[in-house]
C-alpha positions as CSV (number, residue, x, y, z in Angstrom):
1,X,-43.9,-66.7,15.0
2,X,-40.4,-64.9,15.2
3,X,-37.9,-66.2,17.4
4,X,-36.1,-63.5,19.5
5,X,-32.9,-64.1,21.3
6,X,-31.9,-61.6,23.9
7,X,-29.7,-62.7,27.5
8,X,-30.8,-62.2,31.0
9,X,-29.6,-59.2,32.1
10,X,-27.3,-56.7,30.3
11,X,-23.6,-58.6,30.1
12,X,-22.3,-55.4,28.9
13,X,-22.8,-51.6,28.8
14,X,-26.8,-51.2,27.7
15,X,-25.3,-49.4,24.5
16,X,-23.2,-52.2,23.3
17,X,-25.9,-54.5,23.8
18,X,-28.8,-52.3,22.3
19,X,-26.6,-52.8,18.9
20,X,-26.1,-56.8,19.3
21,X,-29.8,-57.6,20.7
22,X,-33.4,-57.3,19.9
23,X,-34.3,-57.7,23.7
24,X,-33.3,-58.4,27.2
25,X,-34.9,-60.5,30.5
26,X,-35.0,-57.9,33.1
27,X,-33.2,-59.9,36.2
28,X,-33.2,-57.0,38.5
29,X,-37.3,-57.2,39.3
30,X,-37.0,-60.8,40.1
31,X,-35.0,-59.5,43.6
32,X,-36.8,-56.1,43.9
33,X,-38.9,-54.1,41.4
34,X,-37.1,-50.8,40.7
35,X,-39.3,-47.6,41.1
36,X,-41.3,-46.9,38.1
37,X,-39.1,-43.9,36.8
38,X,-36.0,-46.2,36.8
39,X,-37.8,-48.5,34.3
40,X,-39.6,-45.7,32.5
41,X,-35.9,-44.2,32.0
42,X,-34.8,-47.8,30.8
43,X,-37.6,-47.5,27.8
44,X,-36.9,-44.0,26.9
45,X,-33.0,-45.2,26.9
46,X,-33.6,-48.6,24.5
47,X,-33.7,-47.8,20.8
48,X,-37.6,-48.5,18.8
49,X,-38.3,-51.6,19.0
50,X,-36.3,-52.6,21.8
51,X,-38.4,-55.5,23.7
52,X,-37.8,-55.8,27.1
53,X,-39.0,-59.4,29.6
54,X,-38.8,-59.0,33.0
55,X,-38.7,-62.0,35.6
56,X,-41.3,-62.4,38.4
57,X,-40.4,-60.8,41.9
58,X,-39.5,-63.6,44.0
59,X,-42.1,-62.7,46.5
60,X,-44.4,-64.4,44.4
61,X,-42.5,-67.9,43.4
62,X,-40.3,-68.2,46.3
63,X,-40.2,-69.1,49.8
64,X,-39.1,-66.5,52.1
65,X,-36.3,-69.0,53.2
66,X,-34.7,-68.9,50.0
67,X,-31.3,-67.3,50.2
68,X,-32.4,-64.7,47.8
69,X,-34.6,-62.9,50.5
70,X,-31.8,-61.9,52.3
71,X,-31.2,-58.3,50.6
72,X,-31.4,-55.3,53.4
73,X,-34.5,-53.0,51.7
74,X,-36.7,-55.9,51.4
75,X,-39.2,-55.4,54.0
76,X,-42.1,-58.7,54.1
77,X,-45.6,-57.1,55.3
78,X,-46.8,-60.2,57.0
79,X,-45.4,-63.9,58.2
80,X,-42.6,-65.3,56.1
81,X,-45.2,-68.4,55.3
82,X,-47.3,-66.0,53.1
83,X,-44.9,-65.3,50.8
84,X,-44.1,-67.5,47.0
85,X,-44.9,-70.7,46.1
86,X,-48.2,-68.9,44.3
87,X,-49.7,-69.0,47.3
88,X,-53.1,-67.5,47.5
89,X,-52.0,-64.5,49.5
90,X,-52.8,-61.0,49.9
91,X,-49.2,-60.2,49.6
92,X,-48.7,-62.9,46.7
93,X,-50.7,-61.2,45.3
94,X,-49.8,-57.5,46.6
95,X,-46.5,-58.6,44.8
96,X,-48.3,-59.7,41.7
97,X,-49.3,-56.3,41.5
98,X,-46.2,-54.2,42.1
99,X,-44.6,-56.8,38.9
100,X,-47.5,-56.0,36.7
101,X,-47.1,-52.1,37.4
102,X,-43.6,-52.7,36.8
103,X,-43.9,-54.3,33.3
104,X,-46.2,-52.1,32.3
105,X,-44.1,-49.2,33.5
106,X,-41.1,-50.5,31.1
107,X,-43.1,-51.8,28.4
108,X,-42.7,-55.3,28.8
109,X,-44.4,-57.8,26.8
110,X,-43.1,-61.0,28.6
111,X,-43.3,-61.7,32.6
112,X,-41.3,-64.8,33.6
113,X,-42.7,-66.7,36.7
114,X,-39.4,-68.8,37.2
115,X,-40.0,-71.5,40.2
116,X,-37.8,-72.6,42.5
117,X,-36.4,-76.1,42.4
118,X,-38.6,-76.7,46.0
119,X,-41.6,-76.0,43.9
120,X,-42.5,-79.7,43.2
121,X,-45.3,-81.3,40.6
122,X,-47.5,-81.8,44.0
123,X,-51.2,-81.3,44.4
124,X,-50.8,-78.2,46.9
125,X,-48.4,-76.3,44.1
126,X,-50.5,-77.5,41.2
127,X,-53.4,-75.9,43.2
128,X,-51.5,-72.5,43.6
129,X,-50.2,-72.1,40.2
130,X,-53.9,-72.6,38.7
131,X,-55.2,-70.4,41.5
132,X,-52.8,-67.6,40.8
133,X,-52.6,-67.7,37.1
134,X,-56.5,-67.6,37.3
135,X,-56.6,-64.8,39.4
136,X,-53.5,-62.5,38.1
137,X,-55.0,-59.7,36.0
138,X,-52.4,-59.8,32.9
139,X,-53.2,-56.5,31.7
140,X,-52.0,-57.7,28.0
141,X,-48.8,-59.2,29.5
142,X,-47.9,-63.1,28.3
143,X,-47.0,-65.0,31.0
144,X,-44.2,-67.5,30.6
145,X,-43.7,-70.3,33.2
146,X,-40.0,-71.8,34.1
147,X,-40.2,-75.2,36.4
148,X,-36.5,-75.4,37.7
149,X,-37.2,-79.2,38.4
150,X,-38.5,-81.7,36.6
151,X,-42.1,-82.0,36.1
152,X,-43.8,-84.5,33.8
153,X,-44.3,-83.3,30.4
154,X,-48.2,-83.8,30.0
155,X,-49.1,-81.9,33.3
156,X,-46.6,-78.7,32.2
157,X,-48.6,-79.3,29.1
158,X,-51.8,-79.4,30.2
159,X,-50.9,-76.1,33.0
160,X,-49.8,-74.2,29.9
161,X,-52.3,-74.9,27.5
162,X,-55.0,-74.6,30.5
163,X,-53.5,-71.3,31.8
164,X,-52.5,-69.7,28.3
165,X,-48.7,-69.9,30.1
166,X,-45.7,-70.3,27.2
167,X,-43.4,-72.9,28.6
168,X,-39.6,-71.8,29.4
169,X,-36.6,-73.5,30.2
170,X,-33.1,-72.9,30.5
171,X,-31.7,-75.1,27.6
172,X,-28.3,-75.2,29.5
173,X,-29.2,-76.6,32.4
174,X,-32.5,-78.2,30.7
175,X,-32.4,-81.0,28.3
176,X,-35.3,-79.6,26.3
177,X,-39.2,-81.5,26.1
178,X,-40.4,-79.6,22.9
């Protein structure tokens, strides 16, 4: 297993960043995926062997009441209740298709699904999570899941194994369970 270290976003210019790190997690895709031409340009500017991971669009993971939805260009198609929390709705699956398109155009290898603090380990949330990851076409992408609220360790590991998810966590915000 190879461990690569990178940042969420570019804290310095891209040129400086490319000299110091072998990968980056693209944060912008969480708020709204950029145009395909934009991410293709990012890929072309990166050095050979550089890796990209992207954060899944918030329309998949976060409820429409989240403050991050308040962006001027974010247009929702349908009732707000149909967004987020990995729900089995056309809106969530359309958001996945757009996220996947962005990941593939960028040549990303991993998509990180960061669930919100409101996504507690309830029966409904577990059902939504299972249904989403069973239906989401991966197209060769690795899926990582970062629960941002405490879930029972056994539940997390069972879900990750059963759904082929990489367990992700912010080690500065969460005590490691590994």
